[in-house]
KOLDOFI-171893 format. One record per residue (C-alpha): residue number from 0; residue in three letters; x, z, y. Coordinates in pm, whole numbers. Layout:
! residues N
<node num="NUM" residu="ALA" east="X" up="Z" north="Y"/>
...
//
This chain:
! residues 209
<node num="0" residu="MET" east="15950" up="14409" north="8208"/>
<node num="1" residu="ILE" east="15682" up="14414" north="8475"/>
<node num="2" residu="SER" east="15630" up="14788" north="8426"/>
<node num="3" residu="ALA" east="15984" up="14851" north="8554"/>
<node num="4" residu="VAL" east="15911" up="14684" north="8888"/>
<node num="5" residu="SER" east="15714" up="14848" north="9168"/>
<node num="6" residu="ARG" east="15356" up="14744" north="9235"/>
<node num="7" residu="GLN" east="15458" up="14655" north="9592"/>
<node num="8" residu="THR" east="15717" up="14410" north="9463"/>
<node num="9" residu="ILE" east="15475" up="14263" north="9210"/>
<node num="10" residu="SER" east="15217" up="14208" north="9485"/>
<node num="11" residu="ARG" east="15469" up="14004" north="9686"/>
<node num="12" residu="LEU" east="15593" up="13783" north="9402"/>
<node num="13" residu="PRO" east="15286" up="13553" north="9400"/>
<node num="14" residu="VAL" east="15343" up="13493" north="9773"/>
<node num="15" residu="TYR" east="15696" up="13372" north="9704"/>
<node num="16" residu="LEU" east="15576" up="13163" north="9413"/>
<node num="17" residu="GLY" east="15301" up="13002" north="9619"/>
<node num="18" residu="TYR" east="15553" up="12901" north="9883"/>
<node num="19" residu="LEU" east="15799" up="12763" north="9628"/>
<node num="20" residu="ARG" east="15526" up="12560" north="9461"/>
<node num="21" residu="SER" east="15428" up="12415" north="9799"/>
<node num="22" residu="LEU" east="15774" up="12263" north="9838"/>
<node num="23" residu="GLU" east="15687" up="12011" north="9564"/>
<node num="24" residu="GLY" east="16048" up="11937" north="9477"/>
<node num="25" residu="SER" east="16162" up="11879" north="9836"/>
<node num="26" residu="MET" east="16432" up="12149" north="9809"/>
<node num="27" residu="LEU" east="16646" up="12156" north="9495"/>
<node num="28" residu="THR" east="16796" up="12494" north="9587"/>
<node num="29" residu="ILE" east="16673" up="12772" north="9812"/>
<node num="30" residu="SER" east="16803" up="13106" north="9935"/>
<node num="31" residu="ALA" east="16623" up="13436" north="9974"/>
<node num="32" residu="THR" east="16691" up="13409" north="10348"/>
<node num="33" residu="ALA" east="16515" up="13071" north="10366"/>
<node num="34" residu="ILE" east="16214" up="13210" north="10180"/>
<node num="35" residu="ALA" east="16203" up="13510" north="10412"/>
<node num="36" residu="GLU" east="16218" up="13292" north="10723"/>
<node num="37" residu="ALA" east="15943" up="13062" north="10598"/>
<node num="38" residu="LEU" east="15714" up="13356" north="10523"/>
<node num="39" residu="SER" east="15815" up="13572" north="10823"/>
<node num="40" residu="LEU" east="15940" up="13848" north="10594"/>
<node num="41" residu="ASN" east="16248" up="14069" north="10583"/>
<node num="42" residu="ASP" east="16526" up="13884" north="10402"/>
<node num="43" residu="VAL" east="16670" up="14203" north="10251"/>
<node num="44" residu="GLN" east="16331" up="14282" north="10096"/>
<node num="45" residu="VAL" east="16292" up="13929" north="9960"/>
<node num="46" residu="ARG" east="16642" up="13943" north="9811"/>
<node num="47" residu="LYS" east="16568" up="14275" north="9639"/>
<node num="48" residu="ASP" east="16235" up="14150" north="9507"/>
<node num="49" residu="LEU" east="16386" up="13836" north="9358"/>
<node num="50" residu="ALA" east="16678" up="14029" north="9209"/>
<node num="51" residu="ALA" east="16427" up="14242" north="9020"/>
<node num="52" residu="VAL" east="16301" up="13939" north="8827"/>
<node num="53" residu="SER" east="16586" up="13687" north="8835"/>
<node num="54" residu="SER" east="16960" up="13689" north="8784"/>
<node num="55" residu="SER" east="17007" up="13317" north="8846"/>
<node num="56" residu="GLY" east="17088" up="13340" north="9219"/>
<node num="57" residu="LYS" east="17437" up="13227" north="9323"/>
<node num="58" residu="PRO" east="17630" up="13325" north="9641"/>
<node num="59" residu="LYS" east="17615" up="13057" north="9915"/>
<node num="60" residu="ILE" east="17384" up="12847" north="9698"/>
<node num="61" residu="GLY" east="17084" up="13065" north="9629"/>
<node num="62" residu="TYR" east="16847" up="12972" north="9352"/>
<node num="63" residu="VAL" east="16767" up="12645" north="9181"/>
<node num="64" residu="THR" east="16409" up="12613" north="9304"/>
<node num="65" residu="ALA" east="16261" up="12488" north="8978"/>
<node num="66" residu="ASP" east="16435" up="12764" north="8782"/>
<node num="67" residu="LEU" east="16312" up="13033" north="9020"/>
<node num="68" residu="ILE" east="15957" up="12901" north="8996"/>
<node num="69" residu="SER" east="15979" up="12916" north="8618"/>
<node num="70" residu="GLU" east="16120" up="13270" north="8625"/>
<node num="71" residu="LEU" east="15846" up="13394" north="8856"/>
<node num="72" residu="GLU" east="15574" up="13227" north="8648"/>
<node num="73" residu="ASN" east="15708" up="13381" north="8329"/>
<node num="74" residu="PHE" east="15750" up="13725" north="8484"/>
<node num="75" residu="LEU" east="15396" up="13725" north="8622"/>
<node num="76" residu="GLY" east="15253" up="13599" north="8294"/>
<node num="77" residu="TYR" east="15115" up="13277" north="8438"/>
<node num="78" residu="ASN" east="15232" up="13079" north="8136"/>
<node num="79" residu="SER" east="15049" up="13304" north="7891"/>
<node num="80" residu="PRO" east="14697" up="13349" north="8033"/>
<node num="81" residu="SER" east="14512" up="13677" north="7983"/>
<node num="82" residu="ASP" east="14143" up="13675" north="7892"/>
<node num="83" residu="ALA" east="13906" up="13870" north="8115"/>
<node num="84" residu="LEU" east="13536" up="13948" north="8113"/>
<node num="85" residu="LEU" east="13307" up="13994" north="8409"/>
<node num="86" residu="ALA" east="13019" up="14237" north="8455"/>
<node num="87" residu="GLY" east="12758" up="14131" north="8708"/>
<node num="88" residu="ALA" east="12661" up="13763" north="8703"/>
<node num="89" residu="GLY" east="12509" up="13752" north="9050"/>
<node num="90" residu="LYS" east="12621" up="13506" north="9315"/>
<node num="91" residu="LEU" east="12968" up="13656" north="9352"/>
<node num="92" residu="GLY" east="13016" up="13690" north="8979"/>
<node num="93" residu="ARG" east="12912" up="13331" north="8913"/>
<node num="94" residu="ALA" east="13138" up="13208" north="9192"/>
<node num="95" residu="LEU" east="13433" up="13381" north="9028"/>
<node num="96" residu="MET" east="13338" up="13234" north="8691"/>
<node num="97" residu="SER" east="13338" up="12886" north="8844"/>
<node num="98" residu="TYR" east="13669" up="12919" north="9026"/>
<node num="99" residu="GLN" east="13922" up="12708" north="8837"/>
<node num="100" residu="GLY" east="14215" up="12830" north="9045"/>
<node num="101" residu="PHE" east="14245" up="13145" north="8834"/>
<node num="102" residu="ASN" east="14404" up="12936" north="8559"/>
<node num="103" residu="ALA" east="14712" up="12886" north="8778"/>
<node num="104" residu="TYR" east="14750" up="13263" north="8797"/>
<node num="105" residu="GLY" east="14721" up="13335" north="8427"/>
<node num="106" residu="LEU" east="14361" up="13460" north="8429"/>
<node num="107" residu="ASN" east="14092" up="13321" north="8201"/>
<node num="108" residu="ILE" east="13738" up="13456" north="8246"/>
<node num="109" residu="VAL" east="13586" up="13407" north="7902"/>
<node num="110" residu="ALA" east="13236" up="13550" north="7952"/>
<node num="111" residu="ALA" east="13009" up="13751" north="8180"/>
<node num="112" residu="PHE" east="12765" up="14032" north="8108"/>
<node num="113" residu="ASP" east="12443" up="14122" north="8286"/>
<node num="114" residu="THR" east="12107" up="14295" north="8240"/>
<node num="115" residu="ASP" east="11895" up="14030" north="8415"/>
<node num="116" residu="PRO" east="11679" up="13855" north="8151"/>
<node num="117" residu="ASN" east="11677" up="13543" north="8368"/>
<node num="118" residu="LEU" east="12056" up="13518" north="8340"/>
<node num="119" residu="ILE" east="12117" up="13637" north="7984"/>
<node num="120" residu="ASN" east="12198" up="13359" north="7737"/>
<node num="121" residu="THR" east="12260" up="13109" north="8015"/>
<node num="122" residu="GLN" east="12595" up="12961" north="8113"/>
<node num="123" residu="GLU" east="12804" up="12926" north="8426"/>
<node num="124" residu="ALA" east="13092" up="12678" north="8432"/>
<node num="125" residu="GLY" east="13065" up="12653" north="8054"/>
<node num="126" residu="LYS" east="13098" up="13030" north="8007"/>
<node num="127" residu="SER" east="12827" up="13241" north="7848"/>
<node num="128" residu="ILE" east="12636" up="13519" north="8025"/>
<node num="129" residu="LEU" east="12557" up="13780" north="7762"/>
<node num="130" residu="PRO" east="12363" up="14109" north="7750"/>
<node num="131" residu="LEU" east="12562" up="14401" north="7887"/>
<node num="132" residu="SER" east="12490" up="14586" north="7564"/>
<node num="133" residu="GLN" east="12711" up="14338" north="7376"/>
<node num="134" residu="MET" east="13022" up="14403" north="7585"/>
<node num="135" residu="LYS" east="13190" up="14646" north="7345"/>
<node num="136" residu="GLN" east="13147" up="14423" north="7042"/>
<node num="137" residu="PHE" east="13273" up="14123" north="7240"/>
<node num="138" residu="CYS" east="13585" up="14312" north="7353"/>
<node num="139" residu="GLU" east="13660" up="14429" north="7002"/>
<node num="140" residu="GLU" east="13626" up="14079" north="6861"/>
<node num="141" residu="ARG" east="13817" up="13901" north="7138"/>
<node num="142" residu="ARG" east="14059" up="14182" north="7227"/>
<node num="143" residu="VAL" east="13986" up="14144" north="7597"/>
<node num="144" residu="ARG" east="14170" up="14401" north="7810"/>
<node num="145" residu="ILE" east="14085" up="14295" north="8169"/>
<node num="146" residu="GLY" east="13745" up="14361" north="8325"/>
<node num="147" residu="ILE" east="13603" up="14234" north="8654"/>
<node num="148" residu="ILE" east="13323" up="14433" north="8820"/>
<node num="149" residu="THR" east="13084" up="14250" north="9054"/>
<node num="150" residu="VAL" east="12778" up="14474" north="9018"/>
<node num="151" residu="PRO" east="12610" up="14676" north="9297"/>
<node num="152" residu="ALA" east="12780" up="15002" north="9395"/>
<node num="153" residu="ALA" east="12503" up="15214" north="9242"/>
<node num="154" residu="CYS" east="12585" up="15104" north="8887"/>
<node num="155" residu="ALA" east="12957" up="15029" north="8919"/>
<node num="156" residu="GLN" east="13075" up="15361" north="8771"/>
<node num="157" residu="GLU" east="12844" up="15326" north="8472"/>
<node num="158" residu="VAL" east="12970" up="14974" north="8409"/>
<node num="159" residu="CYS" east="13327" up="15095" north="8451"/>
<node num="160" residu="GLU" east="13273" up="15359" north="8183"/>
<node num="161" residu="MET" east="13127" up="15096" north="7951"/>
<node num="162" residu="MET" east="13438" up="14887" north="8003"/>
<node num="163" residu="LEU" east="13664" up="15179" north="7922"/>
<node num="164" residu="GLU" east="13467" up="15248" north="7605"/>
<node num="165" residu="SER" east="13512" up="14882" north="7517"/>
<node num="166" residu="GLY" east="13890" up="14901" north="7541"/>
<node num="167" residu="ILE" east="13942" up="14757" north="7889"/>
<node num="168" residu="LEU" east="14275" up="14871" north="8036"/>
<node num="169" residu="ALA" east="14274" up="14705" north="8380"/>
<node num="170" residu="ILE" east="13982" up="14655" north="8619"/>
<node num="171" residu="TRP" east="13943" up="14422" north="8916"/>
<node num="172" residu="ASN" east="13673" up="14595" north="9118"/>
<node num="173" residu="PHE" east="13464" up="14408" north="9376"/>
<node num="174" residu="ALA" east="13201" up="14681" north="9406"/>
<node num="175" residu="PRO" east="13225" up="14879" north="9735"/>
<node num="176" residu="VAL" east="13287" up="15211" north="9561"/>
<node num="177" residu="ARG" east="13584" up="15405" north="9428"/>
<node num="178" residu="LEU" east="13586" up="15424" north="9051"/>
<node num="179" residu="ASN" east="13682" up="15736" north="8858"/>
<node num="180" residu="VAL" east="13917" up="15639" north="8576"/>
<node num="181" residu="PRO" east="14196" up="15804" north="8372"/>
<node num="182" residu="ASP" east="14551" up="15773" north="8501"/>
<node num="183" residu="THR" east="14628" up="15524" north="8224"/>
<node num="184" residu="ILE" east="14379" up="15270" north="8367"/>
<node num="185" residu="LEU" east="14470" up="15038" north="8654"/>
<node num="186" residu="VAL" east="14200" up="14959" north="8911"/>
<node num="187" residu="GLN" east="14256" up="14695" north="9178"/>
<node num="188" residu="ASN" east="13991" up="14730" north="9449"/>
<node num="189" residu="GLU" east="13873" up="14439" north="9663"/>
<node num="190" residu="ASN" east="13670" up="14606" north="9938"/>
<node num="191" residu="MET" east="13512" up="14332" north="10146"/>
<node num="192" residu="ALA" east="13363" up="14583" north="10390"/>
<node num="193" residu="SER" east="13711" up="14714" north="10472"/>
<node num="194" residu="SER" east="13847" up="14364" north="10517"/>
<node num="195" residu="LEU" east="13557" up="14269" north="10745"/>
<node num="196" residu="ALA" east="13607" up="14587" north="10949"/>
<node num="197" residu="LEU" east="13969" up="14487" north="11012"/>
<node num="198" residu="LEU" east="13863" up="14138" north="11122"/>
<node num="199" residu="ARG" east="13600" up="14273" north="11360"/>
<node num="200" residu="SER" east="13844" up="14530" north="11499"/>
<node num="201" residu="HIS" east="14093" up="14254" north="11572"/>
<node num="202" residu="LEU" east="13828" up="14048" north="11750"/>
<node num="203" residu="GLY" east="13732" up="14352" north="11956"/>
<node num="204" residu="GLU" east="14092" up="14410" north="12058"/>
<node num="205" residu="ARG" east="14134" up="14046" north="12158"/>
<node num="206" residu="ALA" east="13814" up="14058" north="12364"/>
<node num="207" residu="ARG" east="13949" up="14353" north="12564"/>
<node num="208" residu="LEU" east="14269" up="14171" north="12664"/>
//
């Protein structure tokens, strides 16, 4: 079960899977050491991570690549997509709605919600943009448990609380603010300001060399 594996391990598994997929059948078997070398990672860590989700590795042989890909996909839930809804159908929200790559990672954005009358009852990438007031009913009918927040910081907490009232259990937060949620709710923050600060800091360090 995923819940028995650390979040740090889970965050690394898609990296391994992406590399294995990129091989496109060129390597029938592969070892944890080879994966670690290709990704510039610690081979002991890679071995432990893979052992947490697979028991198919063999000494001196490693893993059958296709089998390991299948095991990782199944463990991460990529073969049984989870529906998600999005709150905030601005430019970022619509870009996420249009991104077809999420399907490869088991995520299916089924609808978006907004308060802008110019957006309500329109579509993006074939997905409806509905009034925010209809979120709870939609969640109850579709049993959606993942929410994506792409609203301005000022209203992110309010939208978060609406999601919780609607039965959302996990939130992918793109708003530049920390959300207050119960311990039973998972929030994954994507803070673009923090990422940009790291990039600019790196450039500054390089300029001083």
